[in-house]
N, C-alpha and C positions, 0 to 999 in steps of 0.2 A: 756462342750460344749458351755455353754453361754460365759464363759470368753473368749474362743479361739476365738470367732467371733471379740472381740474387741483388740486382740493381733496385729492385722494388723495397729493399729493406734498408738502403742507404738513406740517411737524412738528406732531404731536400735542400739546395743551397741556392741563395739569390745574391748576386753580387758578393759572395763570399760570405755570406750570412747565413747560418742555419735556420731553417724555418720550423724546427720541431716545436719551438715555444709557441708559434701560431696554432700548429696542429694541436698542441696540448689544450690552448686557451679557446678554442673554437667551439667544442661542444657545449660549454656554458653559455654561448651566445644563442644557441637553438632551442633552449627550454623557454617556455612562456612563463612569464612572471606571475606568480600568485597574487590574485586580488583579495580584498577584505570583503567582498560581497558574498552573501549566502548563496546564490545562485551563479555558477560559472558556466563557461562553454564546455563542450564534450572533451576537448583535448586536456583542459585543466583538471576536469572531474577524473578522468582516466589516470593522469599523471598522479594526482592526489591518493587515488585509490590503490595503485600499485605500490607507491612508496609507503603507504599505511600498512598494507598487507606484509610487505617485505620486512618493514621494522619490527612488526608484531612476531613475525614468525623468527626473525634473528635474534630478538631479544628475549624470547620466551625461555630459553634455559638458563639466562643470566639472571643473578641477583640484582638488587636495587643500584647496587654500587655500580653494576656494569653498564646500566642504562644511560649512564653519562656519554657513552661511545655510540649512543644511537644516531646522532647527527653525523658524526664522522664515517661510520660504516655504511650509512645510507647514500651520502654525497660520493663515497669512493665507489659504492656500486653503480650508481647511475652513471658516474663518470667513466668508468671501465666499459660498461656495456655501450655507451654511445661511442666511446674511441673505437672499439672491436667493430661496431656495426658500420660505422662511418667508413673503416679500413677497408670493407668488402666492396665499396663503389669503385667503378672504374678509375684509373689515374689518380688514386688518392695515396696517402702515406699513413701507416698504421705505427703509431709511436710505441704501442705495447709490444711490437715485434722486437723492441731494443731492450736487451737484457739489463742495461744500465738504468733505464726508466722503471722498469719492474722492480729491481733491487732497490732503487730509491724510495718505492712505496713499502717493500716488505720489510726491509732491514729497521727504520725507525719504529714502524708500528709494532713489530715483534718485540724490538727492544723495550718499547713502552709497557708492553703486557708483562715483561720479565721485570722490569724495574718496580712496578706497581706491586708485583708478587712479593719481591725482596723487601719491599718497604712495608706493606701491610701485614703480610704473614710469612715471613721468613721461615719458619720451622716448617710450614706445609710446602712452600716453594722448593726448599732444599731437599724435603721428603720425596719429590717426585723423582730424585735421581738415584733413589735406592728402594726397589719394590720390597712390600713388606714380606717377611719371611725369608730373606735370602739367607742361603748358607754363608757362614763367615768367610770360607776360603775365596768365595765369588764377590765378595763386597767391593774390593779395589776394582776389579774388572768391569762390574756392572756400573759403577759410578763412572768410569771412563767412557763406557759405551753409551750410557743416558746422556752425560756431558756433550759427547759428539752429537749424538742425535739431536740434542736441544740447539746446538749452533747451526745444525744442518737445515732447521726449519725454515729460515728466511731464504736460504737458496734454493730450497725445493719450492717455495712459493714462486720466486720469480723465475724459475727455470720452466715450471710446468705452464704458467701462462706464456711464455715466450715460445716454448717449443711447440704447444698445440697451435698457436696461431701462425706460426712460421711455417709449420709443415701443411696446414690447411692452404695458406696461399700459395706454397709452392705447388701442391696438388692442382689447385685451380688452374695455375698458369701452365703448368705442364699438359694438363687435358686440353685446355683451350687452345695451345699451340699445336696439338695434335688434331683438333678439329680443323684448323686452317690450313694444315698440311694435307690432311686426307680428303678434304672437299673437293678438289678438282679431279682426284684420281679415283677415289670410291665414295660417292656421294651417301650412299647408304650407311656404310660403316660410319661416316662423318655425322649423320644424323643421329645414329645410335650413341656415337661418343657424345655429341651435344646433350642428348637427354641424361647421359650419365653425369655431365657437367652441371647441369642445372640441379639434379638431385644433390649432387655434392655442394653446390652453393647453398641449397636448403640446409644441408646438415651443417655447414661452416655458419649460418647464421644462429642455429642452435648451439653450436660449439662457443661462439662468441658470447652468448648470453651466460652458457653454463659455466664458462671458465671464469667469468667475472664474479659469479655467485659463489662458486668454490674459493676463490681467492679470499672473498670477505667473510665466508662461512669459516674457513679454516683460522682466520684471525679471531674470529668471535669464540672459537674453541680454545685458542691459546689463551684468551683473555678469561675464559669461563675457569681455567686452571688457576688462575692467579687473582681472582676477586672472591 
């Protein structure tokens, strides 16, 4: 029973071929293609309004140089939200519960922000490693601490997304198992547990959207330091 709880996080295989590529590519098929007409249907209108509002809020603190990242950040946000939401459906696989996939998103994007800062403004980028007004004896220690914290950023991005989604999926499966076990013996307790399960599912829907937003928001803050 203990091992079966973690089977949902294993990449699905068919004839020895991992199907994670299909799970990653599937969300893009679900989005309607924007048209060149002035008047669209409701789905396209809502999609365009959401993307426009999110892009405006995300790019607001950035200068003009950071606006080049708007398309990348918006696409990543929509992609992560869709994958996280689809993973809440029964008998589905959530690719973002894999730390390797999340680190594959976090490390290159974080490294790109650092490289941009080193190329465009190396003095300011290196100045983040030493706070202003630091006493001379503490300079070597603070440089080491700030360097370590800089390199921990992509790890924190990937682990945060993985841990939140994994914990939520495990809680849902544990409580759902409790409902099925309690139903023949204590129907009243099973109904109360099912209500808790429903509320937890609503919470996980919110977590799926919030964690995708936090992932992209932190990347934009890292970019803000370097542009």
